[in-house]
N, C-alpha and C positions, 0 to 999 in steps of 0.2 A: 471484631469491630473493624470496619473499613472507613478510612477517612474520605472526605469529600473529594480530595485530590485523586485518590485511588479509584473511586467510582467514576469520576469524570474521565480519567484516563482509560478505563475499561470501555466506557461508552464511546469515546472518541475513536479508539482503536477498532472497536466492533463496527461502527458506522463507516470508517475508512475502509475496512476489509470488505464490507458489502459493496461499497461503491467501486472499489478496485476490481472486485469480481465481475461486476457489470461492465466496467470499462474494458476489461480483457477481451470481451466479445464484440466490442464496437470498433469502428475503423481507427487504426493507429497511424496510417499514412495514406495520402491520396496523391496519385500521379495523374496529371491531366494535360491534355494538349488540345489543339483545335479539333482533332478527329477521334480522340480516345480518352477514356477516363477509367481508372481502376483504384480500388482501395485494398488495404491489407489490415487485418485485425491482429490482436496480440497473438492469437494462435498461429497466424501466418508468419509472424515475426519471431517465432521460436521463443516466446516469452513465457513458457510454461512455469518457470520459477516464480513469476509474478502471481500467477493464478494459485500456485501452491502456497506461497507466502500469505496471500490474502485469505485463503481457506484456513491455514493454520492459525492466523490471528483471530479469525471469526470463531473457530472451534475453541481456542483457548479463552476467548471472551465469553462464550456461552458457559464454559466450565467455571470460569471465575465468577460469573454472575450467579450461578446456581450453587456451587460448592465453596466458593471463596478462592482466594489466590494464595500462592506461595512464591517464594523467591525464584525457584527453578522455573516455574511456569512463566513468570515475568521475564526472565532472561531469555527463554525460548521465544517468547512473543517479540521481544526487542530484536532478536537475531532474524526472525522471519520477516518482520516489517522492514528492517534495514536492508536485507537481501532483495526484497521486492522493490524498494525504492532505488537501490543501486542498479538493478537490471533495467528498470524503467528509464532511468536517466541515461544509461548506456545505449539503450535502443533509440532514445530521442537524439542523442549526440551522433548516432550512426546513420541517421537519415541522410541519404545521398542528396547531393545538390544536382540540379538539372543544368547542365552546361549547353543544352541544345535550345536554340531560340524557339519560343512558342510552347515549351514544355515546362511544367512547374511541379515540384514535389513539396508537399506541405504536411505537417503533422495533422492527424485527425482528432476528432473529439474523444475517441477512446484513449488516446495517449494522454491527453490532458486529464481525462477522468481517471487515469491511473496515477499520474504524478501527484496531483493534489491529495487524493485519499492515502497514497503511500506516505506522504508527509504527515498526514493526520494519524496514520497508524504508528509511525515512529514517535510522534509527540505523545500519543495516548499510552503506548507501551512504555515510553520513557517515564511518564508520570506514575504509571503503575509500579515500575521498578523502583523509582525514587521513594515511593511510599514504603517499600520493603527495606530499603537501605537506610532510611531515616532512623535515628536513635529513638527508641521507645521511651516515653515518659515513665518514670518510676511510679508505681501505684503505692499509695500510702498503706502501711501495715495495719 
């Protein structure tokens, strides 16, 4: 028997994992000037751990929806989601600033599409883990 909280957590984490997977391939940063413009995706930013974390959360979500969940799987999903969020935030904070007049550096849609889903993955996997750590109600004999 799975609680509503556990099912919601699995669905939230699964959806976040799919969105983060998509965001990995979209532009994470944009550099533009009067004469030049370039973008870099998550793959260009060496953020493969974000991709692996999202894939791990999606895979664990599929297994949980099909076979059910256990505490070990929930802990693994929380770790994968947390690592993906940490790497995404580090990449965002590492965006360089353009000190050259007429040149701008800005985060791309892919970076935002990874940050928000990674937060959702953390929240969802946290709900899933919480359902495993909550004391079970005693069943009457």
